[in-house]
N, C-alpha and C positions, 0 to 999 in steps of 0.2 A: 504494500500500500504506500502510495506516495505521501510524503510528509507535507504539512502546510508550510507555506512560505510567507514571510512577513515583508511587505514593502514599506515605503515611506508613509503611505497613507492608508493602504488597504491590507487586510489580512485575508489570505486565501486558504480555504479549508475544503477538503474533499467531502462530497456527499456520501456518507457512509451508511445511511438508512434510507428506507423507502420514501417516496415523495410525500406520502400521507402520514408520515411519522409525526408524533406530537412535537418532536424537536423543531419541526419546520412549520408548525401550524400558524405562526404569526407572520411567516415570510410569504411574499407574493412572487411566485415564479411559476413557469409552466410545469404542470404535473404530467407524468407519462400516462399513456393509455392503459398500461397494465395496472397501475395503482388506482386510477380514477374509476376504472370499470371492474377492478378486483378480479382479474382473470385468474381462475384456478390453475395452479401449476406453473404460472409465469413469474418471472422475477422483475424487479424494477428495472426499467430500461436505462435510467440515468445513474443509478447507484454505482459508485466506484469509478465513474468516468467524468462526472460533472463536478466542477469546483465553484464555490461561492466566494465572492469578494465582498468583505464587510469593512465598514469604517471602524473608528475607535469606539463607537457606541454600539457596534455589532448590528448596525442596520445593513441590510443587503443592498448592495449597489450594482452588482453585475454578476454574471455567471459565465463560466468558460468550460472547456472540455480538455481532456487529456490528449496531448499531441502524439503523433505517431512515433516521435523520437523517444517517448517514454518507455522504460523497460519494465514490463509487468510479467513476472515469471508465469509459465503455464503450469498450473497446479496439477493438471491431469498427468503430466510427465512423471510425477512422483508415484503414480500407481499403475505403470505399465506392467503387463504380465511378465512372469518369469518362468512359467512352465507351459510346455506344449505336449502334444500326444507322444512326441519323441523329442529327444534333446535337439535344440536348434543348432544346425550345422551350417558350414560355409555354403553348401548347395542351396539351402533354403534362403539364407540371407542374401546371397548374390542375386538370385532370381527375383526375389521380392523387391530389393532396392532398385534394380534396373527397371522393373515394371513401373514402380512408383515414380522414378526419376523421369521416365519417358512421358508419363501421364501428367505429372505436376509441374514439370519445368516450364511449359508454356503458361500455365496459370500463375506461377510465381513470377515469371518474367513480366507478365502484364501487371502484376501487383507492384513490382519494382518501378515500372514506368509510371504508375499512378503516384508512387512516392516522389518521383522526380518531377512530375509535371502538374500535380494538383496541390493547391494550398488548402489550409484549414482541415487537414485530415485528422480525424479523431481516432485515437488508439483504444480499441476495446479488447480486453483480455478474452481469450477463448473460453466460452461458457462450459461449465461442468454440470450445473444443476438442471439445466433445461436444454432442449434441442433447439439450437438457433436456426430459425427458418425465416424466409421472406414472408412478411405479413400478408402478401397478396397471393403469390403462387405457391407458397409453402415449400419451396425448394430450400434445402439446407444451405446455410451461409458458411463459407469456408474462409475466404480471404477478403474479398471485396464486397462492400455493400454501401448503402446510402441511408442516413438516418435523419428523420425530421427532428429538429431541435425543439419543436413545440410539443409534440405528442409522443416522441420516442419510437414511432413506427420505423421499421427497417425494410428496405426494399433491395432486392437483388439488382444487378446492373440493368437487366432487361426491363424489369418493372420500372426502374427509375427513368429510363429513356422513354418509357410509355408516358410517364408523368410529363416529361418535356414535350412530348408530341401532343399531349392533350391540353397543355396550358400555354403553349407558345403560339402566338398568332403568326400567320404568314407574313412575309416581308414584301414591302412595296417600295417603289421609287416614285419620284415626282412625276415621272413619265408613264407610269403604269396606267393603262386604260381602266376606266371605271368599271366596265363590264368584267374585265379580268380580276380586278380586286374583289368585286362582288362574288364572282364564281369561286375564287379561292377561299374567301371568308365563309361562304355557304358550305364549302367542302369541309372546312375546319369545324364548323358547328355540327355538321352531320356526323363527323367522326366522333366528336364528343358524345353526341346523343346515342350513337350505336354502342359505344363502349359503356355508357352509363346504363343502358338496358341490360347488358351482359353482366356488368359488375357495378351496381349503383353506389357502392361504398368505397370504390377504389381511391378516389381523391379526398375522402373524408379525413379531416384533421380533428381539431378539438373546437368546442364551442360553435359547432355548425359552420366551421370555416373550411374551405377546400385547400388541399395541398397545392403549392406551386413550387417551381424550381428553387426559389429563394429560401424555402424552408429547409432544404436538405444540405447536409455536409457529407463528404465521403468518409467512410469508416474502413479501418484496416484492423486485422487481428494479428499482424506481424509488426514487430519493431524493425528498424532498418538493419541493425546488426544481425539479427536472426535471419532476415531475408537475404542479406548479402552472403553470409556463410553457407546457407542452404543452396543458393543458386550456384555458388562456386563448387560445392561438393557434387551436386547433381550434374553440373556441366562437365566436370572432369570424368564422371562415371560414364556418361553417354556421348562424350566427344563433342561437347558444345563449348563455345566461348561466351560466357555470360556478359563480360564487359563489352564485347563487340555487339552482342545481341541487344543489350540494353541501349547502347549508343544509337544503333540503327532504329530501334523502336521509338526512342525519344524523338529522333529527327522526324520520323513519320508522324508522330503526334503533333509536333510543332507545325508540320506542313498542314495538318488538318486544322490546327488552330488558325493559321494564316488564312486558309480558305474560308473558315468561319467568320473571321474578322472582315474579310473582303465582302462578305454577304451583307454587312451592315451599310447599306446604301442610303437608308432613310436618315436624314439629318437629325430627326428627333431621337432616333435610336442610338446614334453615335455618342450622344452625351452620356449615356449610361453603359456604353459598351464594356469599358474596363471593369466596372463594378459587377456586371453580369459574368464576365470571365472569372472574376474572383469567386463568384458564387458557384462555379464549376457546373454550369449546365452542359458543358461539353468536355470531352476528354482532352487533356493537354492544356487547359486554360490555367495559367499560373500567374498569381499576382505577388506583390511584395508582402502581402499579408497585413494584418492589423496589429495594433500595439499589443505587446505581450507584457505580462507581469514580470516581476523580478525573478520568478521561478520558471519562466519560459512558457507559461500556460497561455493558450490562445484566448485572448479577450474578445468576446462578442460585442457587437455594437448595440446589443440589447441591454437596456437597463431593466431594473426590476419592474415587471408588468404582470398583469393577470394572465393566466393561461389562455392561450388562443388569441390574445391581442397582438396586433402587428404594428410595427413602426411605420412612419411615413415612407421611409426608404423601401421597406418591404412591400407596402401597398403599391408603390411605384413599380417595383420589380414584377408584381403580379400581372401588370399590363405591358410588360416589355415585349417588343417584337423580336422574335428569334428566327433565324434561318435553320430549318430542320434538315436541310440537304445533307449535312455531314454528321448528323447526330447518331445515326443508327444503321451503323453498318448492318296297317291299322292293326293287324295282329302282330304279336311279338314274334320275331324270327326265332327259329328253333335254336337251342343252345349249340347243337352240332354245327350249324352254319356259322355261328359267332366264333367258335373256337377253331374252325378249320382255317388254314392259311389262305389268304386271298391270292389268286394267280392272275397276273395281268393279261394273260391270253384269253381268259374267260370274258366274253363281252358283257356278261351279266354282273360283273363285279367291278370295283374301282381299282385301278392300278395303284400300288403303294410302294414306298421305298423299303428296303430291307434294313431292319434294326440290327446293329452289331451286338452280338450276345457273347458273354463271357461266363465261364464258371468262376465262382468267387476267388478261387485260389490262383487263377490264371491272369488276373488283372492287377498289375503292379503300377507304381507311380509313373514309370517310364512309358508304358503302353498307354496309360490313361492320358498322359500329357500329349502323346503323339496324335491321338484321336480328338482330344478335347480342344486343342488349339484350332481345329477346323470346324468347331461347332457341331459335332456329330453326337446325337443322343446315343445312350448305351443302355443295355439291359444286362443285369448281372444276376445269375441264378445260383441256387445252392445255399441260401442263407438259413433255411429252416432248421437244420440240425444244430445250428449255433445258438439258438434261443435258449436262454436259461429260464425265462419266465413264460407263463401261459398267457399269451396275448389273445385271450378268448373273451366272448361276451360274458361268460360265467365269472371270469376273473374280475372284470370291471363291475359287474353286478355286486359281487361280494365285497370288493375293496372300496368302491366309490358310489354304490347304489343310491345312497341317500342324498348325494349332492344334487343341487338344482342346476339346470342347464337350459340353454336356449337352442331349439332346433329349428331348421329352416326347410320348407318344402321346396324341392328342387325345381319343380315345374312352374309353380305359381309365385314363388318368393315370399309366401306367407310364413310367419314364424309363430311359435308358441312356447310357453314355459313347460318344462318337463323335468323328470328326474333322470339321472344317469341309469338307474336301475330299470325304469320303465322303457327307456330307449333301447338298451341292449337286451332287455327281456323279450323284445319282439323279433330279435334276429332269427332268421330261418323260418319264420312263421308267415308264409306267403299267402295262405288261403284268405280270401276276402280283402286283401290289401289293395287299396286304390290310390294311396299317396306314397310319395318317395321322400322320406325325411332324412336329413343329414345333420350330424353334429360336427361342425367344422372348426378348425383353429382352436382345438381344445387342449389346454385351458386357454380361454380367449385373451386374457391379459397377464396372468401370472406366469412366472418363469417355469417352464417344464421341469427343469432340473430341481427346483425347490418343491414343486407340487407333487411330482412323481419321481422321486430320487431313484427308486429301484428300476423303474422303466427307463429312465435316462441312462443309467449305467448299462443296462442291457442293450439299448440302442447303440450307444457309443462302442460297445464291444463288437457288434456285428456289422456295423455300417462299412461298406467297401471303401477302399482307398481313403482311410481315415485322415491321412495327412492333408487331404483336400476337403473332405466332407464334414469332419468333426468341427465342433465349435472351437476347439483348441488345436486344430490342424496346423502343422508347420507350414504348409503351402496355402493356407486359407488367410487371405489378407485381413479378413475380419477378426482373426484370432488375436490381433495386436491391440484391440480397443482397450483403453484403460478401465479399471474398475472405478466405481464412484462417479462415472459419467453416464449420460443417457445413451447407452449403446443400442444399436438396432437389435430388435428381437428376431433373430434368424431361425429360431426354433431350437429343438424339434417341436412340432405340433402334431396332434392327432387329427386325422380326417376319416370320420366314420359315417357311412351312408348305407341306406337300404338299396336294394336292386332297382335300377331304372330299366329302360328299354331303348331300342334304336328305331322305333317306329318313326315315320315321317312326322315332323313337328316336335319331336322330343327335345328337351333341354338337357338330356344327359344327367350326369351327377355333378360334373364340374364344367362350366361353360368355357368357351374359347377365351383365353387370356394369356398374358405373359407374367412371369414372376420377375421381381425386381433384381434378382441375381441368379446364379446357378442354383440348381435344386436337385435333391435326391429324394425319391419317394419309395418306401419299402412297404409291400403288402405283408402285414403280420398275420392276418387271418381272413378267410373267406368261407362263408357257408356254402353248401352245395346249392346249385341252381334249382329252380322249381321242378326240373325234370331229373334231378339227381346227378347232374354232371359236376365236374370240378369247378368251383367258383372262380371267377376271374373278372377283370375289368378291361374294357376296350379303350385303348389309347390312340390318339392321333397327335403326333408331334410334327409340326411343320418347320421347314428350314427357315432360318432367320431371313435369308434373302428373298423369300416368298411372301414376306409380310405385306409389302405394298400391293401385290396382286390380290391378296386376300382382302385387304381393305377396299380396294377398287371393286372387287366382286360383291362384297356385302353392301357397299354404298349403292351400287347399281341395282342389286336385287331387292334391297329394302330402302329405296330412295326416300320414302316419306316417313321412315321410322328412325333415321339416324341423325343425330344432332352433334354427336361427339365421336371420338375415335372408336370404331366398331369393335376393335380387339380389346382395348383397355376398358371399355364400358362393361365388358363381361355380361352381355345380354344375349349373345348368340351361341347356338350349338350347331355345328355343321352335321346334320343328319345325312344318311346315305344319299338322299336326293340332292342335297346341296353340295356334298363332296363330289358327286358325279358331275354336276354342273360346273363346279370350280375346275375340275380337271378338263372338261370338254372346252371350256372357254379360255382358260389361262394356262392349262398344262400343269397345274400345281398338284403334286402328290404329297401325301403325308407318310410319315413312318407309322404304319398301322400294325399294332401288335396287341397281344392279350396278356396282361400281367396276372400272375398266379401267386399264391402265398409263397413267401420265401424269395421273391424276386424284387430287385431294386432297379428303379428307373432313374437314370441321370438325364436331366433336362438342361441344356445350355441356356444361359441368359439370352434373351432376345428371340427365343423360339416360341411361337404361339402354340398352345396345346389345349386339349380338351380330354375329358374322361367320362366314360359311361360304365358304371358298375353293372355287371350282368348277374350279380349276386350280392348279398349283404356282405360288406367288406370293412375291415379295420386296417388303416394304413397310418404310417408315421412319415413325416417329411421334414426336411430342414433345408435352409438356404445356405450358400457359401459363396465366397468371392475368390475365384481362382485367378492367378496372374494372367491367364489367357483370355479372361472374359472382361477385363477392365474396360476396354473400349465399348463392348456391347452394353455393359452396365451404365456407362456414361451416356450412351445414346438413349437408353431407357429412361434415365433421369430426365433428359430433355423432353422426351415424349410425355412423361407423367406431368411435367410442368405445364405443357400445352393443354393437357387434359384438365388440370386444375383451373386454367383460365376459362375453359368452356363450362365447367360445372365443378362445384366444390367436391373434391374426390377424396384424396388422402394426402397426408404429409409425406415428405421425403424422409422416410425413416432410415433409409440405407446410409445416408450421409457419406457418400463414396469418397469425396475428396478429403474430408476429415479422417475417414478410416485409413486412407492411404498415407496421410501425414503421420498418424500415430504408428503405422507400420514402419515408416521410414525411421522415425525416432526410436522405435523399439529395436529395430535391427541394428542401428548404430550402437546401441548399448549392449547388444547381445554378443558382438564380436570385439575382442580385445584389439587395441590399437596396433599391436605388433603383427597382426595378421594381414597379409597383402591381399589385393584383389586385382583381377585383370580388367583392363579398360575394355569397354564394349567394342567389338569389331577388331580387336588386336590380341595377339598372344603375348605381348610384352607385360611383364609384371609391373606392379606399381609399388614404388617405395613406400614404406610405412612412415607415417608421421601423425602427430596429434593435431586434430582440428577442433577448434573451439566450437561446440555445438550451441552455445548460448544457454545451456542448461546444466553446466557443470560436469559434462561427460566428455570423453575423448573420442574423436572420430578415427577413421582408418582409411580415408581416401586421399590420394595425393597424385602428383604428376607421374606420367609414365617414365620409367627408367630409360635412359639413353643407351 
């Protein structure tokens, strides 16, 4: 925590309590939205980063924010994991660090450019008590964001530039024809109206005031020293020159700034051009900054005012003209037919791709990596003899029968309260059944490891390629998340459902969707089918590269029913009729197979898939993040963000970039400084040397030996 600083006239103190604390009840200053609305589970947006300037009578005169040069230790680094499913070795660390470096280097380079080209950057320590997300699109915040100084809302860069787009009027010159001005202004108004219909609260600030560009300051979660050292290490590891890259990127930003300045042709706009540049509505706009206190804190031009009140300068900026040009870059089929393999030569069936199948003892890490890097789903057989526990309906009736649960009807999406005993007690009792109920994501919010410790241990012991798929897997990038933080819940979770069918119009058991990361799904138990056949579940896994064709097919086929992403909306199941049409029109085939008890299905991130239980089934699944799937997970994060703009969907719980950052820091600690590492793309060894990590640990990356 930064210490207060005493100047000649004012004393500067950190805000160390919530905005609504009794300590500040007599002070008049903007309160954050979390405090005023008492959002459960959220923390004060200004606590720890805002400073108050008081006179000798302790009257509040001004407030300021922690600058990006401030050094605030990352508390989470003190609770990084120390144990994995196997001892962490050079092989695990090398591969993880190179993967992270390739993914995060461009992100951190952009953050460095922001440090170089933007003024009034606020330094916010990385959150541990909450999951930091954009208040609009719910995408997790890793390095860059923008914060409203009035209400404390944070926006990712994409959402901030939407604020710019919606609040900046078009630019005109004295010679602009009146018809053109009217057309451009009408277009501006129409754009605002369209967006307000989709997200009416997007521009809401406090006291019924709308956000404008002038309300926001850039925010960083990196101090300069930490950023420089990390870029240097990552650059050396993947053969990049951060100094040169930063120099070129800064020049590009300055060229953009010059182009933006040249857009200010309106004489009235020129008067406030520099002030707007200081308020950073564009990338690369840097000013000399405002006066700082003796402690180097950034002093705002805002004196003590009531929350939501704006100064004359701010009111003027709300109507500033900006050039947006450079701102934003009917009977059920017989069980025999279901279980028989489909053959492409049969004109009555749908061609499918062949699923690669392994016996559990034949799939090692090397073979898994070879196939997984190509995004190929896998089926692993032979797990049944390894179970120590009875994953049967009787077991769950006996152990957890009195617990309440919420079950969902697969076809109609209706739900009802039930007990675990009642749900599992109906397993295998098909006569007279007309509904298909499922108990999914069980337990819904609690940690599986804590709720079902004996099941967790049994699952961990039998899951194939544990170095990838286990929560503590040495190749699982998610395994490095620190304790004491809001880590993503990647499972395991149970998926229990009654039998469905593949009749036309069916919704199956699990509709077409994509998981946020890689996944493995193990069938632990299945009742016999109504005709006494071995119970199974029909799977369709589509290649990642076929996703756009699937979307196009669904949008064309259900033109009047789709308003969002047809895959992420999880509203469709491709029954045999639709799959045949999809193949005929787009040539898209699925990996079609039938999962039986004791079989594990590995689904790569980015692969759309659906499931139809042909018997009552008990399954357990968990997600993981392999080094080969980082790019696919990044793409999914962007798609989920777009989905959140269309409709409130779900939060970015994966936090991929934060996850990779912790993996980087964890691996740096795991390997002693005297251990060398090879530079990517070279067989030359790298001399060992200590690198200051900014967290009191020694690094082990240096220049290649000559």
